[in-house]
mmCIF file of the N, C-alpha and C atoms, coordinates in Angstrom:
data_MODEL
# 
_entry.id   MODEL 
# 
loop_
_atom_site.group_PDB 
_atom_site.id 
_atom_site.type_symbol 
_atom_site.label_atom_id 
_atom_site.label_alt_id 
_atom_site.label_comp_id 
_atom_site.label_asym_id 
_atom_site.label_entity_id 
_atom_site.label_seq_id 
_atom_site.pdbx_PDB_ins_code 
_atom_site.Cartn_x 
_atom_site.Cartn_y 
_atom_site.Cartn_z 
_atom_site.occupancy 
_atom_site.B_iso_or_equiv 
_atom_site.pdbx_formal_charge 
_atom_site.auth_seq_id 
_atom_site.auth_comp_id 
_atom_site.auth_asym_id 
_atom_site.auth_atom_id 
_atom_site.pdbx_PDB_model_num 
ATOM 1   N N  . MET A 1 1  ? 0.847   -1.183  0.000  1.00 0.00 ? 1  MET A N  1 
ATOM 2   C CA . MET A 1 1  ? 0.000   0.000   0.000  1.00 0.00 ? 1  MET A CA 1 
ATOM 3   C C  . MET A 1 1  ? 0.876   1.224   0.000  1.00 0.00 ? 1  MET A C  1 
ATOM 4   N N  . ASP A 1 2  ? 0.596   2.164   -0.885 1.00 0.00 ? 2  ASP A N  1 
ATOM 5   C CA . ASP A 1 2  ? 1.341   3.413   -0.923 1.00 0.00 ? 2  ASP A CA 1 
ATOM 6   C C  . ASP A 1 2  ? 0.811   4.347   0.137  1.00 0.00 ? 2  ASP A C  1 
ATOM 7   N N  . LEU A 1 3  ? 1.732   5.043   0.777  1.00 0.00 ? 3  LEU A N  1 
ATOM 8   C CA . LEU A 1 3  ? 1.329   6.026   1.769  1.00 0.00 ? 3  LEU A CA 1 
ATOM 9   C C  . LEU A 1 3  ? 0.916   7.306   1.055  1.00 0.00 ? 3  LEU A C  1 
ATOM 10  N N  . PRO A 1 4  ? -0.147  7.967   1.535  1.00 0.00 ? 4  PRO A N  1 
ATOM 11  C CA . PRO A 1 4  ? -0.539  9.227   0.915  1.00 0.00 ? 4  PRO A CA 1 
ATOM 12  C C  . PRO A 1 4  ? 0.549   10.263  1.161  1.00 0.00 ? 4  PRO A C  1 
ATOM 13  N N  . PRO A 1 5  ? 0.608   11.310  0.323  1.00 0.00 ? 5  PRO A N  1 
ATOM 14  C CA . PRO A 1 5  ? 1.660   12.314  0.490  1.00 0.00 ? 5  PRO A CA 1 
ATOM 15  C C  . PRO A 1 5  ? 1.671   12.912  1.897  1.00 0.00 ? 5  PRO A C  1 
ATOM 16  N N  . GLU A 1 6  ? 0.506   13.179  2.437  1.00 0.00 ? 6  GLU A N  1 
ATOM 17  C CA . GLU A 1 6  ? 0.444   13.689  3.796  1.00 0.00 ? 6  GLU A CA 1 
ATOM 18  C C  . GLU A 1 6  ? -0.914  13.373  4.400  1.00 0.00 ? 6  GLU A C  1 
ATOM 19  N N  . LEU A 1 7  ? -0.890  12.834  5.590  1.00 0.00 ? 7  LEU A N  1 
ATOM 20  C CA . LEU A 1 7  ? -2.095  12.521  6.337  1.00 0.00 ? 7  LEU A CA 1 
ATOM 21  C C  . LEU A 1 7  ? -2.364  13.712  7.244  1.00 0.00 ? 7  LEU A C  1 
ATOM 22  N N  . SER A 1 8  ? -3.563  14.261  7.190  1.00 0.00 ? 8  SER A N  1 
ATOM 23  C CA . SER A 1 8  ? -3.868  15.410  8.039  1.00 0.00 ? 8  SER A CA 1 
ATOM 24  C C  . SER A 1 8  ? -4.033  14.960  9.488  1.00 0.00 ? 8  SER A C  1 
ATOM 25  N N  . GLU A 1 9  ? -3.968  15.896  10.390 1.00 0.00 ? 9  GLU A N  1 
ATOM 26  C CA . GLU A 1 9  ? -4.146  15.604  11.813 1.00 0.00 ? 9  GLU A CA 1 
ATOM 27  C C  . GLU A 1 9  ? -5.524  14.975  12.055 1.00 0.00 ? 9  GLU A C  1 
ATOM 28  N N  . ILE A 1 10 ? -6.545  15.494  11.390 1.00 0.00 ? 10 ILE A N  1 
ATOM 29  C CA . ILE A 1 10 ? -7.901  14.959  11.540 1.00 0.00 ? 10 ILE A CA 1 
ATOM 30  C C  . ILE A 1 10 ? -7.963  13.529  11.008 1.00 0.00 ? 10 ILE A C  1 
ATOM 31  N N  . ASP A 1 11 ? -7.389  13.302  9.811  1.00 0.00 ? 11 ASP A N  1 
ATOM 32  C CA . ASP A 1 11 ? -7.371  11.952  9.238  1.00 0.00 ? 11 ASP A CA 1 
ATOM 33  C C  . ASP A 1 11 ? -6.655  10.974  10.166 1.00 0.00 ? 11 ASP A C  1 
ATOM 34  N N  . TYR A 1 12 ? -5.567  11.435  10.770 1.00 0.00 ? 12 TYR A N  1 
ATOM 35  C CA . TYR A 1 12 ? -4.815  10.603  11.705 1.00 0.00 ? 12 TYR A CA 1 
ATOM 36  C C  . TYR A 1 12 ? -5.700  10.182  12.880 1.00 0.00 ? 12 TYR A C  1 
ATOM 37  N N  . HIS A 1 13 ? -6.389  11.138  13.494 1.00 0.00 ? 13 HIS A N  1 
ATOM 38  C CA . HIS A 1 13 ? -7.228  10.823  14.649 1.00 0.00 ? 13 HIS A CA 1 
ATOM 39  C C  . HIS A 1 13 ? -8.401  9.913   14.265 1.00 0.00 ? 13 HIS A C  1 
ATOM 40  N N  . LEU A 1 14 ? -8.966  10.118  13.083 1.00 0.00 ? 14 LEU A N  1 
ATOM 41  C CA . LEU A 1 14 ? -10.035 9.236   12.602 1.00 0.00 ? 14 LEU A CA 1 
ATOM 42  C C  . LEU A 1 14 ? -9.504  7.822   12.384 1.00 0.00 ? 14 LEU A C  1 
ATOM 43  N N  . LEU A 1 15 ? -8.305  7.722   11.849 1.00 0.00 ? 15 LEU A N  1 
ATOM 44  C CA . LEU A 1 15 ? -7.689  6.426   11.607 1.00 0.00 ? 15 LEU A CA 1 
ATOM 45  C C  . LEU A 1 15 ? -7.425  5.696   12.924 1.00 0.00 ? 15 LEU A C  1 
ATOM 46  N N  . VAL A 1 16 ? -6.912  6.416   13.905 1.00 0.00 ? 16 VAL A N  1 
ATOM 47  C CA . VAL A 1 16 ? -6.656  5.809   15.219 1.00 0.00 ? 16 VAL A CA 1 
ATOM 48  C C  . VAL A 1 16 ? -7.971  5.344   15.848 1.00 0.00 ? 16 VAL A C  1 
ATOM 49  N N  . ALA A 1 17 ? -9.024  6.163   15.741 1.00 0.00 ? 17 ALA A N  1 
ATOM 50  C CA . ALA A 1 17 ? -10.328 5.779   16.306 1.00 0.00 ? 17 ALA A CA 1 
ATOM 51  C C  . ALA A 1 17 ? -10.870 4.527   15.613 1.00 0.00 ? 17 ALA A C  1 
ATOM 52  N N  . GLU A 1 18 ? -10.744 4.466   14.279 1.00 0.00 ? 18 GLU A N  1 
ATOM 53  C CA . GLU A 1 18 ? -11.209 3.283   13.547 1.00 0.00 ? 18 GLU A CA 1 
ATOM 54  C C  . GLU A 1 18 ? -10.394 2.052   13.942 1.00 0.00 ? 18 GLU A C  1 
ATOM 55  N N  . PHE A 1 19 ? -9.080  2.214   14.072 1.00 0.00 ? 19 PHE A N  1 
ATOM 56  C CA . PHE A 1 19 ? -8.229  1.103   14.475 1.00 0.00 ? 19 PHE A CA 1 
ATOM 57  C C  . PHE A 1 19 ? -8.645  0.589   15.857 1.00 0.00 ? 19 PHE A C  1 
ATOM 58  N N  . ASP A 1 20 ? -8.870  1.494   16.781 1.00 0.00 ? 20 ASP A N  1 
ATOM 59  C CA . ASP A 1 20 ? -9.294  1.099   18.128 1.00 0.00 ? 20 ASP A CA 1 
ATOM 60  C C  . ASP A 1 20 ? -10.610 0.322   18.093 1.00 0.00 ? 20 ASP A C  1 
ATOM 61  N N  . MET A 1 21 ? -11.534 0.758   17.238 1.00 0.00 ? 21 MET A N  1 
ATOM 62  C CA . MET A 1 21 ? -12.815 0.062   17.105 1.00 0.00 ? 21 MET A CA 1 
ATOM 63  C C  . MET A 1 21 ? -12.614 -1.350  16.545 1.00 0.00 ? 21 MET A C  1 
ATOM 64  N N  . LEU A 1 22 ? -11.751 -1.464  15.530 1.00 0.00 ? 22 LEU A N  1 
ATOM 65  C CA . LEU A 1 22 ? -11.517 -2.760  14.902 1.00 0.00 ? 22 LEU A CA 1 
ATOM 66  C C  . LEU A 1 22 ? -10.750 -3.711  15.811 1.00 0.00 ? 22 LEU A C  1 
ATOM 67  N N  . TRP A 1 23 ? -9.966  -3.173  16.719 1.00 0.00 ? 23 TRP A N  1 
ATOM 68  C CA . TRP A 1 23 ? -9.147  -3.988  17.618 1.00 0.00 ? 23 TRP A CA 1 
ATOM 69  C C  . TRP A 1 23 ? -9.998  -4.993  18.401 1.00 0.00 ? 23 TRP A C  1 
ATOM 70  N N  . SER A 1 24 ? -11.230 -4.601  18.723 1.00 0.00 ? 24 SER A N  1 
ATOM 71  C CA . SER A 1 24 ? -12.084 -5.463  19.545 1.00 0.00 ? 24 SER A CA 1 
ATOM 72  C C  . SER A 1 24 ? -12.873 -6.491  18.723 1.00 0.00 ? 24 SER A C  1 
ATOM 73  N N  . ARG A 1 25 ? -12.743 -6.460  17.412 1.00 0.00 ? 25 ARG A N  1 
ATOM 74  C CA . ARG A 1 25 ? -13.478 -7.414  16.567 1.00 0.00 ? 25 ARG A CA 1 
ATOM 75  C C  . ARG A 1 25 ? -12.714 -8.708  16.368 1.00 0.00 ? 25 ARG A C  1 
ATOM 76  N N  . ARG A 1 26 ? -13.434 -9.692  15.874 1.00 0.00 ? 26 ARG A N  1 
ATOM 77  C CA . ARG A 1 26 ? -12.820 -10.992 15.552 1.00 0.00 ? 26 ARG A CA 1 
ATOM 78  C C  . ARG A 1 26 ? -11.786 -10.790 14.439 1.00 0.00 ? 26 ARG A C  1 
ATOM 79  N N  . PRO A 1 27 ? -10.593 -11.343 14.587 1.00 0.00 ? 27 PRO A N  1 
ATOM 80  C CA . PRO A 1 27 ? -9.504  -11.093 13.619 1.00 0.00 ? 27 PRO A CA 1 
ATOM 81  C C  . PRO A 1 27 ? -9.639  -11.898 12.323 1.00 0.00 ? 27 PRO A C  1 
ATOM 82  N N  . GLU A 1 28 ? -10.462 -11.442 11.413 1.00 0.00 ? 28 GLU A N  1 
ATOM 83  C CA . GLU A 1 28 ? -10.604 -12.076 10.105 1.00 0.00 ? 28 GLU A CA 1 
ATOM 84  C C  . GLU A 1 28 ? -9.443  -11.624 9.222  1.00 0.00 ? 28 GLU A C  1 
ATOM 85  N N  . PRO A 1 29 ? -9.055  -12.433 8.223  1.00 0.00 ? 29 PRO A N  1 
ATOM 86  C CA . PRO A 1 29 ? -7.915  -12.075 7.371  1.00 0.00 ? 29 PRO A CA 1 
ATOM 87  C C  . PRO A 1 29 ? -8.028  -10.697 6.719  1.00 0.00 ? 29 PRO A C  1 
ATOM 88  N N  . ALA A 1 30 ? -9.176  -10.353 6.175  1.00 0.00 ? 30 ALA A N  1 
ATOM 89  C CA . ALA A 1 30 ? -9.337  -9.046  5.533  1.00 0.00 ? 30 ALA A CA 1 
ATOM 90  C C  . ALA A 1 30 ? -9.211  -7.928  6.568  1.00 0.00 ? 30 ALA A C  1 
ATOM 91  N N  . LEU A 1 31 ? -9.721  -8.162  7.744  1.00 0.00 ? 31 LEU A N  1 
ATOM 92  C CA . LEU A 1 31 ? -9.641  -7.171  8.816  1.00 0.00 ? 31 LEU A CA 1 
ATOM 93  C C  . LEU A 1 31 ? -8.195  -6.993  9.257  1.00 0.00 ? 31 LEU A C  1 
ATOM 94  N N  . ARG A 1 32 ? -7.458  -8.079  9.367  1.00 0.00 ? 32 ARG A N  1 
ATOM 95  C CA . ARG A 1 32 ? -6.037  -7.990  9.745  1.00 0.00 ? 32 ARG A CA 1 
ATOM 96  C C  . ARG A 1 32 ? -5.246  -7.203  8.709  1.00 0.00 ? 32 ARG A C  1 
ATOM 97  N N  . GLU A 1 33 ? -5.545  -7.442  7.436  1.00 0.00 ? 33 GLU A N  1 
ATOM 98  C CA . GLU A 1 33 ? -4.855  -6.720  6.364  1.00 0.00 ? 33 GLU A CA 1 
ATOM 99  C C  . GLU A 1 33 ? -5.148  -5.221  6.465  1.00 0.00 ? 33 GLU A C  1 
ATOM 100 N N  . ARG A 1 34 ? -6.405  -4.876  6.687  1.00 0.00 ? 34 ARG A N  1 
ATOM 101 C CA . ARG A 1 34 ? -6.785  -3.463  6.837  1.00 0.00 ? 34 ARG A CA 1 
ATOM 102 C C  . ARG A 1 34 ? -6.073  -2.846  8.039  1.00 0.00 ? 34 ARG A C  1 
ATOM 103 N N  . MET A 1 35 ? -6.013  -3.570  9.135  1.00 0.00 ? 35 MET A N  1 
ATOM 104 C CA . MET A 1 35 ? -5.358  -3.046  10.331 1.00 0.00 ? 35 MET A CA 1 
ATOM 105 C C  . MET A 1 35 ? -3.848  -2.882  10.114 1.00 0.00 ? 35 MET A C  1 
ATOM 106 N N  . ASP A 1 36 ? -3.247  -3.786  9.354  1.00 0.00 ? 36 ASP A N  1 
ATOM 107 C CA . ASP A 1 36 ? -1.822  -3.644  9.019  1.00 0.00 ? 36 ASP A CA 1 
ATOM 108 C C  . ASP A 1 36 ? -1.597  -2.364  8.212  1.00 0.00 ? 36 ASP A C  1 
ATOM 109 N N  . GLN A 1 37 ? -2.471  -2.116  7.254  1.00 0.00 ? 37 GLN A N  1 
ATOM 110 C CA . GLN A 1 37 ? -2.376  -0.894  6.454  1.00 0.00 ? 37 GLN A CA 1 
ATOM 111 C C  . GLN A 1 37 ? -2.531  0.343   7.347  1.00 0.00 ? 37 GLN A C  1 
ATOM 112 N N  . MET A 1 38 ? -3.484  0.272   8.251  1.00 0.00 ? 38 MET A N  1 
ATOM 113 C CA . MET A 1 38 ? -3.724  1.398   9.155  1.00 0.00 ? 38 MET A CA 1 
ATOM 114 C C  . MET A 1 38 ? -2.505  1.652   10.039 1.00 0.00 ? 38 MET A C  1 
ATOM 115 N N  . MET A 1 39 ? -1.894  0.582   10.536 1.00 0.00 ? 39 MET A N  1 
ATOM 116 C CA . MET A 1 39 ? -0.702  0.744   11.383 1.00 0.00 ? 39 MET A CA 1 
ATOM 117 C C  . MET A 1 39 ? 0.444   1.398   10.615 1.00 0.00 ? 39 MET A C  1 
ATOM 118 N N  . ARG A 1 40 ? 0.589   1.046   9.351  1.00 0.00 ? 40 ARG A N  1 
ATOM 119 C CA . ARG A 1 40 ? 1.638   1.684   8.541  1.00 0.00 ? 40 ARG A CA 1 
ATOM 120 C C  . ARG A 1 40 ? 1.373   3.176   8.403  1.00 0.00 ? 40 ARG A C  1 
ATOM 121 N N  . LEU A 1 41 ? 0.121   3.544   8.166  1.00 0.00 ? 41 LEU A N  1 
ATOM 122 C CA . LEU A 1 41 ? -0.228  4.960   8.049  1.00 0.00 ? 41 LEU A CA 1 
ATOM 123 C C  . LEU A 1 41 ? -0.021  5.702   9.367  1.00 0.00 ? 41 LEU A C  1 
ATOM 124 N N  . ILE A 1 42 ? -0.473  5.092   10.449 1.00 0.00 ? 42 ILE A N  1 
ATOM 125 C CA . ILE A 1 42 ? -0.328  5.706   11.773 1.00 0.00 ? 42 ILE A CA 1 
ATOM 126 C C  . ILE A 1 42 ? 1.154   5.883   12.103 1.00 0.00 ? 42 ILE A C  1 
ATOM 127 N N  . SER A 1 43 ? 1.948   4.859   11.870 1.00 0.00 ? 43 SER A N  1 
ATOM 128 C CA . SER A 1 43 ? 3.377   4.932   12.156 1.00 0.00 ? 43 SER A CA 1 
ATOM 129 C C  . SER A 1 43 ? 4.069   5.987   11.303 1.00 0.00 ? 43 SER A C  1 
ATOM 130 N N  . ALA A 1 44 ? 3.718   6.052   10.027 1.00 0.00 ? 44 ALA A N  1 
ATOM 131 C CA . ALA A 1 44 ? 4.321   7.049   9.135  1.00 0.00 ? 44 ALA A CA 1 
ATOM 132 C C  . ALA A 1 44 ? 3.964   8.460   9.590  1.00 0.00 ? 44 ALA A C  1 
ATOM 133 N N  . PHE A 1 45 ? 2.721   8.666   9.996  1.00 0.00 ? 45 PHE A N  1 
ATOM 134 C CA . PHE A 1 45 ? 2.301   9.980   10.480 1.00 0.00 ? 45 PHE A CA 1 
ATOM 135 C C  . PHE A 1 45 ? 3.082   10.353  11.735 1.00 0.00 ? 45 PHE A C  1 
ATOM 136 N N  . GLU A 1 46 ? 3.160   9.433   12.683 1.00 0.00 ? 46 GLU A N  1 
ATOM 137 C CA . GLU A 1 46 ? 3.864   9.712   13.938 1.00 0.00 ? 46 GLU A CA 1 
ATOM 138 C C  . GLU A 1 46 ? 5.350   9.944   13.708 1.00 0.00 ? 46 GLU A C  1 
ATOM 139 N N  . GLU A 1 47 ? 5.951   9.196   12.793 1.00 0.00 ? 47 GLU A N  1 
ATOM 140 C CA . GLU A 1 47 ? 7.366   9.398   12.481 1.00 0.00 ? 47 GLU A CA 1 
ATOM 141 C C  . GLU A 1 47 ? 7.589   10.763  11.828 1.00 0.00 ? 47 GLU A C  1 
ATOM 142 N N  . SER A 1 48 ? 6.683   11.170  10.947 1.00 0.00 ? 48 SER A N  1 
ATOM 143 C CA . SER A 1 48 ? 6.836   12.486  10.301 1.00 0.00 ? 48 SER A CA 1 
ATOM 144 C C  . SER A 1 48 ? 6.720   13.604  11.335 1.00 0.00 ? 48 SER A C  1 
ATOM 145 N N  . ARG A 1 49 ? 5.887   13.409  12.353 1.00 0.00 ? 49 ARG A N  1 
ATOM 146 C CA . ARG A 1 49 ? 5.763   14.400  13.433 1.00 0.00 ? 49 ARG A CA 1 
ATOM 147 C C  . ARG A 1 49 ? 7.021   14.430  14.287 1.00 0.00 ? 49 ARG A C  1 
ATOM 148 N N  . ARG A 1 50 ? 7.600   13.261  14.541 1.00 0.00 ? 50 ARG A N  1 
ATOM 149 C CA . ARG A 1 50 ? 8.850   13.216  15.332 1.00 0.00 ? 50 ARG A CA 1 
ATOM 150 C C  . ARG A 1 50 ? 9.971   13.931  14.579 1.00 0.00 ? 50 ARG A C  1 
ATOM 151 N N  . MET A 1 51 ? 10.048  13.670  13.290 1.00 0.00 ? 51 MET A N  1 
ATOM 152 C CA . MET A 1 51 ? 11.099  14.292  12.485 1.00 0.00 ? 51 MET A CA 1 
ATOM 153 C C  . MET A 1 51 ? 10.906  15.804  12.436 1.00 0.00 ? 51 MET A C  1 
ATOM 154 N N  . ALA A 1 52 ? 9.669   16.246  12.292 1.00 0.00 ? 52 ALA A N  1 
ATOM 155 C CA . ALA A 1 52 ? 9.388   17.671  12.234 1.00 0.00 ? 52 ALA A CA 1 
ATOM 156 C C  . ALA A 1 52 ? 9.707   18.365  13.557 1.00 0.00 ? 52 ALA A C  1 
ATOM 157 N N  . SER A 1 53 ? 9.441   17.698  14.659 1.00 0.00 ? 53 SER A N  1 
ATOM 158 C CA . SER A 1 53 ? 9.681   18.310  15.966 1.00 0.00 ? 53 SER A CA 1 
ATOM 159 C C  . SER A 1 53 ? 11.165  18.326  16.329 1.00 0.00 ? 53 SER A C  1 
ATOM 160 N N  . SER A 1 54 ? 11.957  17.455  15.714 1.00 0.00 ? 54 SER A N  1 
ATOM 161 C CA . SER A 1 54 ? 13.381  17.433  16.016 1.00 0.00 ? 54 SER A CA 1 
ATOM 162 C C  . SER A 1 54 ? 14.188  18.327  15.086 1.00 0.00 ? 54 SER A C  1 
ATOM 163 N N  . ALA A 1 55 ? 13.541  18.881  14.078 1.00 0.00 ? 55 ALA A N  1 
ATOM 164 C CA . ALA A 1 55 ? 14.255  19.730  13.104 1.00 0.00 ? 55 ALA A CA 1 
ATOM 165 C C  . ALA A 1 55 ? 14.506  21.112  13.657 1.00 0.00 ? 55 ALA A C  1 
# 
């Protein structure tokens, strides 16, 4: 999955909320794949914030 050029702060919080909701569901293969994609986006957003704050 390609990461979008930039995830907005609002998109990030919506993604985290959706991930939290999915965390409590039964782990079906398609759901796990979606959650893996979400984790990559969340991690990329958080890393970009860390890099920006250390600059």
